[in-house]
C-alpha positions as CSV (number, residue, x, y, z in Angstrom):
1,M,65.0,23.1,-66.7
2,G,62.1,21.3,-65.1
3,R,64.2,18.5,-64.0
4,R,66.7,20.8,-62.2
5,G,63.8,22.5,-60.4
6,E,62.3,19.3,-59.3
7,S,65.7,18.1,-57.9
8,S,66.2,21.3,-56.0
9,V,62.7,21.0,-54.5
10,T,63.5,17.4,-53.4
11,R,66.9,18.4,-51.9
12,G,65.3,21.3,-50.1
13,A,62.6,19.1,-48.6
14,V,65.1,16.5,-47.4
15,L,67.3,19.2,-45.9
16,W,64.5,20.8,-43.9
17,G,63.4,17.3,-42.9
18,L,66.9,16.5,-41.5
19,V,66.9,19.8,-39.6
20,L,63.5,19.1,-38.0
21,L,64.6,15.5,-37.3
22,L,67.8,16.7,-35.4
23,V,65.7,19.2,-33.4
24,A,63.2,16.4,-32.5
25,V,66.0,13.9,-31.5
26,G,67.7,16.6,-29.4
27,A,64.5,17.4,-27.6
28,V,63.9,13.7,-27.0
29,S,67.4,13.3,-25.6
30,L,67.0,16.3,-23.2
31,W,63.6,15.1,-22.1
32,A,64.8,11.6,-21.4
33,Q,67.8,12.9,-19.5
34,A,65.7,15.3,-17.4
35,E,63.0,12.7,-16.5
36,G,65.4,9.8,-15.9
37,T,68.1,11.5,-13.7
38,P,68.7,9.2,-10.7
39,P,68.8,10.6,-7.1
40,S,72.0,11.7,-5.5
41,A,74.5,8.9,-4.7
42,G,75.1,10.2,-1.1
43,G,72.0,9.5,1.2
44,A,71.0,11.2,4.4
45,A,73.4,10.8,7.4
46,P,72.4,8.2,9.9
47,E,70.8,9.4,13.2
48,A,72.8,9.5,16.4
49,G,73.0,6.3,18.2
50,V,71.8,4.3,15.4
51,P,74.4,2.1,14.1
52,A,75.1,2.2,10.4
53,A,73.5,-0.5,8.5
54,A,75.8,-3.2,7.4
55,P,76.7,-3.0,3.8
56,Q,74.4,-5.0,1.6
57,P,75.7,-7.1,-1.3
58,Q,75.5,-5.2,-4.5
59,T,72.4,-6.1,-6.5
60,E,71.2,-5.3,-10.0
61,Q,70.1,-1.6,-10.2
62,Q,66.3,-1.3,-10.5
63,P,64.9,1.0,-13.2
64,L,64.1,4.4,-12.0
65,G,61.0,6.4,-12.8
66,G,60.9,8.7,-15.7
67,F,60.9,8.6,-19.5
68,Y,63.3,6.4,-21.4
69,F,63.6,6.5,-25.2
70,H,64.2,3.2,-26.9
71,P,67.3,3.2,-29.2
72,L,65.2,1.6,-31.9
73,G,62.8,4.5,-31.8
74,L,65.6,6.8,-33.0
75,V,66.2,4.4,-36.0
76,Y,62.5,4.4,-36.7
77,L,62.4,8.2,-36.7
78,I,65.3,8.4,-39.1
79,V,63.9,5.9,-41.6
80,V,60.4,7.3,-41.4
81,A,61.6,10.9,-41.8
82,A,63.4,10.0,-45.0
83,I,60.5,8.1,-46.5
84,W,57.9,10.6,-45.3
85,F,59.7,13.7,-46.7
86,L,60.4,12.0,-50.0
87,T,56.8,10.9,-50.3
88,W,55.5,14.3,-49.4
89,D,57.8,15.9,-52.0
90,W,56.5,13.6,-54.7
91,V,52.8,14.3,-53.7
92,H,53.5,18.1,-53.7
93,R,54.9,18.0,-57.2
94,D,52.3,15.5,-58.5
95,T,49.3,17.5,-57.3
96,E,50.4,20.3,-59.6
97,K,50.5,18.0,-62.5
98,V,47.1,16.5,-62.0
99,L,45.5,19.8,-61.1
100,Q,44.6,19.0,-57.5
101,R,44.8,21.3,-54.5
102,S,48.4,20.9,-53.3
103,S,47.8,22.9,-50.1
104,L,45.2,20.4,-48.9
105,W,47.5,17.4,-49.4
106,D,50.4,19.3,-47.9
107,L,48.4,19.9,-44.8
108,L,47.4,16.2,-44.6
109,F,50.9,14.8,-45.0
110,W,52.5,17.3,-42.6
111,S,49.8,16.5,-40.0
112,M,50.5,12.7,-40.4
113,G,54.2,13.3,-40.1
114,F,53.8,15.3,-36.9
115,L,51.4,12.8,-35.5
116,Q,53.9,10.0,-36.2
117,F,56.6,11.7,-34.2
118,L,54.2,12.5,-31.4
119,L,53.0,8.9,-31.1
120,V,56.6,7.6,-30.8
121,L,57.4,10.1,-28.1
122,V,54.2,9.8,-26.0
123,L,53.2,6.2,-26.1
124,P,54.9,4.0,-23.5
125,N,55.7,1.4,-26.0
126,V,57.7,2.8,-28.9
127,F,56.8,-0.2,-31.1
128,V,53.1,0.5,-30.7
129,G,53.6,4.1,-31.7
130,A,55.6,3.0,-34.7
131,A,52.9,0.6,-35.8
132,V,50.2,3.2,-35.5
133,G,52.3,5.7,-37.3
134,V,52.9,3.3,-40.2
135,V,49.1,2.7,-40.5
136,L,48.5,6.5,-40.6
137,F,51.2,7.0,-43.2
138,C,50.0,4.2,-45.5
139,G,46.4,5.5,-45.1
140,A,47.4,9.0,-46.3
141,V,49.3,7.6,-49.2
142,L,46.5,5.3,-50.3
143,A,44.0,8.2,-49.9
144,Y,46.0,10.4,-52.3
145,V,46.6,7.6,-54.8
146,S,42.9,6.7,-54.9
147,V,41.8,10.3,-55.5
148,R,44.7,10.8,-58.0
149,N,44.0,7.7,-60.1
150,A,40.3,8.4,-60.3
151,R,41.2,11.6,-62.3
152,L,43.7,10.0,-64.7
153,P,43.6,7.5,-67.5
154,E,44.7,3.9,-66.8
155,T,48.1,4.5,-68.4
156,R,49.0,7.3,-65.9
157,R,47.8,5.6,-62.7
158,V,50.3,4.5,-60.0
159,L,50.4,1.6,-57.6
160,T,48.3,-0.5,-59.9
161,S,49.3,-4.0,-61.0
162,S,50.5,-2.8,-64.3
163,H,52.4,0.1,-62.8
164,L,54.1,-2.2,-60.2
165,G,54.9,-4.6,-62.9
166,L,56.5,-1.9,-65.0
167,L,58.6,-0.8,-62.0
168,F,59.7,-4.5,-61.4
169,R,60.6,-4.9,-65.1
170,R,62.7,-1.7,-65.0
171,F,64.4,-3.0,-61.9
172,M,65.2,-6.4,-63.5
173,Y,66.4,-4.7,-66.6
174,R,69.2,-3.1,-64.7
175,F,70.5,-6.6,-64.0
176,G,70.3,-7.6,-67.7
177,V,66.9,-9.4,-67.4
178,V,64.5,-8.3,-70.1
179,M,60.9,-9.1,-69.4
180,A,57.8,-8.6,-71.6
181,P,54.8,-6.9,-70.0
182,P,51.9,-9.3,-69.3
183,E,49.6,-7.8,-71.9
184,L,52.2,-8.4,-74.6
185,K,53.1,-12.0,-73.8
186,K,52.5,-14.4,-76.5
187,G,50.5,-17.4,-75.4
188,G,51.2,-16.6,-71.8
189,A,54.9,-17.1,-72.2
190,G,57.1,-14.4,-70.5
191,E,60.3,-15.1,-72.3
192,R,61.4,-13.1,-75.3
193,E,61.9,-15.2,-78.4
194,A,64.5,-14.4,-81.0
195,I,62.8,-13.5,-84.3
196,A,64.8,-13.6,-87.5
197,V,64.8,-10.2,-89.2
198,T,66.4,-9.1,-92.5
199,L,66.6,-5.3,-92.7
200,R,66.7,-3.4,-95.9
201,Q,67.8,0.3,-96.0
202,H,65.7,3.0,-97.8
203,D,67.7,2.2,-101.0
204,G,67.0,-1.6,-100.8
205,V,70.5,-2.6,-99.6
206,V,70.4,-5.4,-97.0
207,R,71.9,-4.2,-93.7
208,D,74.2,-6.8,-92.1
209,E,75.4,-6.2,-88.6
210,T,78.3,-8.5,-88.9
211,R,80.0,-6.0,-91.2
212,E,79.5,-3.1,-88.7
213,G,81.6,-2.1,-85.7
214,R,80.8,-3.5,-82.3
215,A,78.6,-0.6,-81.1
216,E,76.7,-0.3,-84.3
217,A,76.2,-4.1,-84.5
218,E,74.8,-4.2,-81.0
219,A,72.4,-1.4,-81.8
220,I,71.2,-3.2,-84.9
221,V,70.6,-6.4,-83.0
222,V,68.5,-4.6,-80.4
223,A,66.6,-2.8,-83.2
224,K,65.9,-6.1,-84.9
225,S,64.5,-7.6,-81.6
226,M,62.2,-4.6,-81.1
227,L,60.9,-4.6,-84.7
228,G,60.3,-8.4,-84.6
229,E,58.4,-8.2,-81.4
230,A,56.3,-5.3,-82.5
231,V,55.3,-7.1,-85.7
232,S,54.5,-10.3,-83.8
233,F,52.4,-8.3,-81.4
234,R,50.4,-6.9,-84.4
235,A,51.5,-3.3,-83.5
236,S,50.8,-0.5,-85.9
237,D,53.3,2.0,-84.4
238,I,56.4,2.0,-82.3
239,H,57.1,5.1,-80.1
240,L,60.6,5.8,-78.8
241,E,60.3,8.6,-76.3
242,P,63.3,10.0,-74.4
243,K,62.9,10.6,-70.7
244,A,65.2,11.8,-67.9
245,D,67.3,8.6,-67.6
246,E,65.8,6.2,-70.2
247,I,64.2,5.9,-73.6
248,G,60.6,4.8,-73.3
249,V,59.2,2.2,-75.7
250,R,55.5,1.9,-76.4
251,Y,53.6,-0.2,-79.0
252,R,50.2,0.8,-80.4
253,I,48.2,-2.4,-80.6
254,D,44.6,-2.3,-81.8
255,G,44.7,1.4,-81.5
256,M,45.8,1.5,-77.8
257,L,49.4,2.3,-76.6
258,H,51.1,-0.3,-74.4
259,S,54.2,0.5,-72.4
260,Y,57.1,-1.8,-72.9
261,T,60.5,-2.3,-71.1
262,P,62.4,0.9,-71.7
263,F,66.0,1.2,-73.0
264,P,68.8,2.8,-71.0
265,T,69.6,6.2,-72.6
266,E,72.8,5.0,-74.2
267,V,71.2,1.9,-75.7
268,G,68.1,3.8,-76.9
269,G,70.1,6.6,-78.5
270,A,72.2,4.0,-80.4
271,V,69.0,2.3,-81.6
272,I,67.5,5.6,-82.8
273,N,70.7,6.4,-84.7
274,A,70.7,2.9,-86.3
275,L,67.2,3.4,-87.5
276,K,67.9,6.9,-88.8
277,V,70.7,5.4,-90.9
278,L,68.4,2.7,-92.2
279,S,65.8,5.3,-93.1
280,G,68.2,7.6,-94.9
281,M,68.2,10.4,-92.3
282,D,71.1,12.5,-91.1
283,I,72.1,11.3,-87.6
284,A,73.8,14.7,-86.9
285,I,70.5,16.5,-87.2
286,R,68.6,16.3,-83.9
287,R,66.8,19.7,-83.7
288,R,64.8,19.4,-86.9
289,P,62.1,16.9,-87.9
290,Q,63.1,14.3,-90.4
291,D,61.2,11.6,-92.3
292,G,62.4,8.3,-93.9
293,N,61.6,4.7,-94.5
294,F,63.0,1.2,-94.7
295,S,61.7,-2.3,-95.0
296,A,62.2,-5.7,-93.4
297,E,61.4,-9.4,-93.9
298,F,60.6,-11.8,-91.0
299,P,61.1,-15.3,-92.3
300,G,60.0,-17.0,-89.1
301,L,56.7,-15.0,-89.1
302,N,56.3,-15.4,-92.8
303,K,55.8,-11.6,-93.0
304,S,57.3,-8.5,-94.7
305,A,56.6,-5.0,-93.7
306,D,57.5,-1.4,-94.7
307,F,58.4,1.1,-92.0
308,R,57.7,4.8,-92.2
309,V,59.9,6.7,-89.7
310,S,59.6,10.2,-88.4
311,T,61.7,12.1,-85.8
312,S,61.0,15.3,-83.9
313,P,62.9,17.3,-81.3
314,S,61.6,17.5,-77.8
315,V,62.6,19.0,-74.5
316,Q,64.0,15.6,-73.3
317,G,65.7,14.8,-76.7
318,E,64.8,13.3,-80.1
319,T,61.6,11.3,-80.3
320,M,61.0,8.7,-83.0
321,V,57.7,7.2,-84.2
322,I,57.8,4.2,-86.6
323,R,54.6,3.3,-88.5
324,I,54.5,-0.4,-89.4
325,L,52.8,-1.0,-92.8
326,D,52.2,-4.8,-92.8
327,R,51.9,-5.8,-96.5
328,E,49.6,-8.7,-95.7
329,R,47.1,-6.4,-93.9
330,S,47.1,-3.7,-96.5
331,F,44.7,-4.9,-99.2
332,L,41.3,-5.3,-97.6
333,R,38.2,-5.7,-99.6
334,I,35.0,-3.7,-99.0
335,G,33.4,-6.7,-97.3
336,Q,36.3,-7.0,-94.9
337,L,36.0,-3.5,-93.5
338,G,33.1,-4.2,-91.2
339,M,30.2,-2.5,-93.0
340,G,27.0,-4.3,-93.8
341,E,26.2,-5.8,-97.2
342,R,23.8,-3.0,-98.1
343,M,26.4,-0.3,-97.5
344,A,29.1,-2.4,-99.2
345,S,26.9,-2.7,-102.3
346,Q,26.3,1.1,-102.3
347,I,30.0,1.8,-102.1
348,S,30.7,-0.6,-105.0
349,R,28.1,1.1,-107.2
350,L,29.6,4.5,-106.4
351,A,33.1,3.2,-107.4
352,E,31.7,2.1,-110.8
353,A,30.5,5.6,-111.6
354,T,32.3,7.6,-114.3
355,R,32.2,10.9,-112.3
356,G,31.4,12.2,-108.9
357,M,33.1,12.6,-105.5
358,L,33.3,10.2,-102.5
359,L,34.5,11.8,-99.3
360,V,35.7,9.7,-96.3
361,A,35.7,11.7,-93.0
362,G,37.1,10.8,-89.6
363,P,39.9,11.6,-87.2
364,T,43.5,10.5,-87.6
365,G,43.9,6.8,-87.3
366,A,40.3,6.0,-88.1
367,G,41.3,3.9,-91.2
368,K,40.2,6.4,-93.9
369,T,43.1,5.5,-96.3
370,T,42.5,1.8,-95.8
371,T,38.9,2.4,-96.9
372,L,39.9,4.3,-100.0
373,Y,42.3,1.5,-100.9
374,A,39.4,-1.0,-100.5
375,V,37.3,1.2,-102.8
376,L,40.1,1.2,-105.4
377,G,40.2,-2.6,-105.1
378,T,36.7,-2.8,-106.6
379,I,37.8,-0.9,-109.7
380,D,39.1,-2.6,-112.8
381,V,42.5,-0.9,-112.9
382,Y,43.3,-2.6,-116.3
383,Q,40.3,-0.9,-118.0
384,R,40.5,2.4,-116.2
385,N,43.4,4.7,-115.5
386,V,43.7,5.1,-111.8
387,M,46.1,7.7,-110.3
388,T,46.7,8.6,-106.6
389,L,48.2,11.5,-104.8
390,E,49.4,10.5,-101.3
391,N,51.6,11.9,-98.6
392,P,53.3,9.5,-98.3
393,V,52.4,6.4,-100.4
394,E,51.6,3.8,-97.8
395,Y,50.9,0.7,-99.9
396,R,51.9,-0.2,-103.4
397,L,49.0,-1.0,-105.7
398,E,49.4,-3.0,-108.9
399,N,48.7,-1.2,-112.2
400,V,48.0,2.1,-110.3
401,T,50.0,5.2,-110.8
402,Q,50.9,6.4,-107.3
403,I,52.4,9.8,-106.9
404,P,54.0,10.9,-103.6
405,V,53.3,14.5,-102.6
406,E,56.3,16.1,-100.7
407,E,54.8,19.2,-99.3
408,R,58.1,20.1,-97.5
409,G,59.7,20.1,-100.9
410,G,57.3,22.7,-102.1
411,V,54.9,20.3,-103.9
412,Q,51.3,20.9,-102.8
413,F,48.3,18.6,-103.4
414,A,46.6,21.3,-105.5
415,T,49.7,21.7,-107.8
416,A,50.1,17.9,-108.2
417,L,46.4,17.5,-108.8
418,R,46.4,20.0,-111.6
419,S,49.2,18.0,-113.2
420,V,47.4,14.7,-112.7
421,V,44.3,15.9,-114.4
422,R,46.3,16.4,-117.6
423,Q,47.4,12.7,-117.5
424,D,44.0,11.5,-118.8
425,P,42.9,9.7,-115.5
426,D,39.6,8.0,-115.0
427,V,39.8,7.8,-111.2
428,I,41.8,10.1,-109.0
429,M,42.5,9.5,-105.3
430,V,43.6,12.5,-103.3
431,G,45.1,11.6,-99.9
432,E,43.5,14.5,-98.1
433,I,41.7,17.8,-98.8
434,R,43.0,20.3,-96.3
435,D,42.9,23.6,-98.2
436,R,40.7,25.6,-100.5
437,D,42.9,25.2,-103.6
438,T,42.9,21.4,-103.4
439,A,39.1,21.3,-102.8
440,E,38.4,23.5,-105.8
441,V,40.8,21.6,-108.1
442,A,39.2,18.3,-107.0
443,L,35.7,19.6,-107.7
444,D,36.9,20.9,-111.1
445,A,38.1,17.4,-111.9
446,V,34.6,16.1,-111.1
447,T,33.0,18.6,-113.4
448,T,35.3,17.5,-116.2
449,G,34.2,13.9,-115.9
450,H,36.4,12.2,-113.3
451,L,35.7,10.1,-110.3
452,V,37.5,11.6,-107.3
453,L,38.0,9.8,-104.0
454,S,39.4,11.7,-101.0
455,T,39.4,12.2,-97.2
456,V,38.8,15.1,-94.9
457,H,39.1,15.6,-91.2
458,A,35.6,16.0,-89.9
459,P,33.6,14.3,-87.1
460,D,30.7,13.0,-89.2
461,V,29.2,13.2,-92.7
462,V,27.4,16.5,-92.0
463,G,30.6,17.9,-90.6
464,S,32.5,16.9,-93.8
465,I,30.1,19.0,-95.9
466,F,30.4,22.0,-93.7
467,R,34.2,21.5,-93.6
468,L,34.5,22.0,-97.4
469,I,32.2,25.0,-97.2
470,Q,34.4,26.5,-94.5
471,L,37.4,26.1,-96.7
472,G,35.7,28.4,-99.2
473,V,34.1,26.0,-101.7
474,D,31.0,27.3,-103.5
475,P,28.0,25.5,-102.0
476,A,26.3,25.2,-105.4
477,T,29.4,23.5,-106.9
478,L,29.7,21.2,-104.0
479,A,26.1,20.2,-104.2
480,A,26.4,19.4,-107.9
481,C,29.7,17.4,-107.5
482,L,29.5,15.5,-104.2
483,T,28.0,12.1,-104.7
484,A,28.4,10.6,-101.2
485,T,30.2,11.2,-97.9
486,M,30.9,8.8,-95.1
487,T,32.6,8.8,-91.8
488,Q,34.1,5.9,-89.8
489,R,35.7,4.8,-86.6
490,L,37.6,1.7,-85.6
491,V,36.4,-0.3,-82.6
492,R,38.3,-3.2,-81.0
493,V,36.9,-6.6,-81.6
494,L,36.2,-8.7,-78.5
495,C,38.4,-11.8,-78.2
496,A,36.3,-14.8,-79.3
497,A,38.1,-17.1,-76.9
498,C,37.4,-15.2,-73.7
499,K,34.6,-12.7,-74.1
500,V,32.1,-12.9,-71.2
501,P,28.3,-12.7,-71.8
502,Y,26.0,-10.8,-69.3
503,K,22.5,-9.7,-69.2
504,P,22.2,-5.9,-69.4
505,N,19.9,-4.2,-66.9
506,E,17.0,-1.9,-67.7
507,D,19.0,1.2,-66.7
508,M,21.8,0.4,-69.1
509,L,19.3,-0.3,-71.9
510,G,17.6,3.0,-71.2
511,R,20.8,5.0,-71.4
512,L,21.5,3.3,-74.8
513,N,18.0,4.1,-76.0
514,L,17.2,0.4,-76.4
515,Q,13.9,-1.2,-75.5
516,A,14.1,-3.4,-72.4
517,G,13.2,-7.0,-72.9
518,K,14.4,-7.3,-76.5
519,I,18.1,-7.5,-75.7
520,N,19.1,-10.6,-73.8
521,V,22.8,-10.5,-73.8
522,F,25.8,-8.2,-74.1
523,Y,29.5,-9.2,-74.0
524,R,32.4,-7.7,-72.1
525,A,36.2,-8.1,-72.3
526,A,37.9,-10.6,-70.0
527,G,41.5,-11.3,-71.2
528,C,43.3,-14.5,-72.0
529,P,46.7,-15.7,-73.5
530,A,45.2,-15.6,-77.0
531,C,44.6,-11.8,-76.8
532,A,47.6,-11.1,-74.6
533,G,45.3,-10.3,-71.7
534,T,43.6,-7.3,-73.3
535,G,40.3,-8.9,-74.0
536,F,40.4,-7.7,-77.6
537,Y,41.9,-9.0,-80.8
538,G,41.9,-6.9,-84.0
539,R,39.6,-4.0,-85.0
540,T,36.7,-3.4,-87.3
541,G,35.0,-0.4,-88.7
542,I,31.7,1.3,-87.9
543,F,30.4,3.6,-90.6
544,E,28.0,6.4,-91.4
545,L,27.1,6.9,-95.1
546,L,25.1,9.6,-96.8
547,V,24.3,9.3,-100.5
548,L,23.1,12.7,-101.6
549,N,19.6,12.9,-103.1
550,D,17.8,15.9,-104.5
551,E,16.5,17.2,-101.2
552,V,20.0,17.1,-99.6
553,R,21.6,18.8,-102.6
554,E,19.1,21.6,-102.4
555,L,19.8,22.1,-98.7
556,V,23.6,22.2,-99.4
557,R,23.0,24.9,-102.0
558,R,21.1,27.0,-99.4
559,Q,23.8,26.4,-96.7
560,P,21.4,25.0,-94.0
561,S,22.0,24.6,-90.3
562,V,23.6,21.4,-89.0
563,T,20.3,20.2,-87.6
564,M,18.4,20.7,-90.8
565,L,21.0,18.8,-92.8
566,R,21.2,16.0,-90.3
567,D,17.4,15.6,-90.4
568,A,17.4,15.5,-94.2
569,A,20.2,12.9,-94.1
570,T,18.2,10.7,-91.7
571,K,15.2,10.9,-94.0
572,A,17.5,9.9,-96.9
573,G,18.2,6.6,-95.1
574,M,21.4,7.4,-93.3
575,V,22.3,5.2,-90.3
576,S,24.1,7.2,-87.7
577,L,27.5,6.2,-86.3
578,Y,25.9,5.6,-82.9
579,E,23.4,3.2,-84.3
580,A,26.0,1.4,-86.3
581,G,28.1,1.0,-83.1
582,L,25.0,-0.3,-81.2
583,Q,24.6,-2.9,-83.9
584,K,28.1,-4.1,-83.3
585,V,27.4,-4.3,-79.6
586,I,24.2,-6.3,-80.0
587,A,25.9,-8.7,-82.4
588,G,28.6,-9.3,-79.7
589,V,31.4,-7.9,-81.9
590,T,32.5,-5.3,-79.3
591,S,31.6,-4.1,-75.9
592,V,29.4,-1.1,-74.8
593,K,32.4,0.6,-73.2
594,E,34.6,0.3,-76.3
595,M,31.8,1.6,-78.5
596,L,31.2,4.6,-76.4
597,R,34.9,5.3,-76.1
598,V,35.3,5.4,-79.8
599,I,32.3,7.5,-80.9
600,K,32.4,10.1,-78.2
């Protein structure tokens, strides 16, 4: 519906533009004809007695006075009118999207258009008028683009180097030339290298494109190329997003989305269908969400990965997101997460306890599940019975009973947790506490002598406590059962090969609450082939940990204010998330800009 409306607006603008152009050209023609009409061919009769002048040889006719319109001026008017009206139409629609005053920019572009016509008509030299008009037009466009880009994130800006590069890659793609964006080039090479991929369906059967029909085989080959590149670029997710005339492709690398060369609609649709078959989905269902999974081996990269696939209907068509679960990156130890030795030692001691609850808080994508797996890695799974409830199971753990929770199938975390408690576990990991029933069953498990590890969506450690209270948990029970709560964020690590040192000024240090004179150097991102031009390579965590003491427990029982609880947590030795981020900046691990982006 939106696309049809936009097309009608464009057609209407062009139509009115052509009408005005014809009127202008007609007026110019009439003006030129009126001003340039030569005098009558018959002159005055000669006086009596004066012999008529002898006929003179015919010479080249001299130009007469008046206005003459150069033919190239008409060509200029036609070309500029088409470009101008199309540009104005885009600006008019774009202002509505970026919440700017469309009337102001409409007035500016209409004024520039009128002035261009006027200059061509009035100035004696049509080429001078055309040149001045082009300058005015380009100035209006650049003025709008600069104001527009200042209000939008980098991924939505236009006429930038990355945007122009994307347009060029799309243009070359129509001629069969596939080019990788600069930030995704490996070692500075712009050519795509074939990566060997072995695909396994959700049931473990190897998918061989040589046994498929031509169309299906081509789709599988394209899917293999995309998956191989995503894994080689260290991507964690692949986004396939339908648009008006193409399927957009974006990779999430180090937590940031990077646009890649899109597929034509037909090719992208075939790739989505091939991946749905691999994942065990029904390709006929396009208006309902579906979930599935498959796996693949990459012999050339010496890697293997599991892929978790989800589809969802949208206005433009069916979208697909593929989560890449790299098996080599799954099992991190506590010391590899990015926390200090003191905090890692505290977490290890908490994992050795026979009862209690450890909560990990943070937004989606902050690495909470990875941290819980690292905590499980410190537990002797051969001496203790460890069971997990996950939605879905992301990584396979040896000698750990992992139970998938299919909420769409009617199995809830609370129901599954009640069943697990009867299986004689020592340690229970609950993927997420999102409702009152799950929270209460988890706390009951703590009171009966179990160690419970779980996550909750909350901004910080204080927020995680209030989140459980908001779910309806009894504050006294929570104070008695909760051992510790932590929150975390993931910051990108500066590329060691190209990070640039600089001396921070006193104003910057003041804004960061750092004492001037004690900090000599910070580092900023630069970009090189090793990091694919991003300036970052990999991510690490920053953490905020609160181990509850008697004073904090008493405050939780009395349901204190956020300020009171945070003050008590600080007195208990908690290092805030902001302070932990500053430590990473001072150590040269990340940049100030990246730290502030993550913790805001």
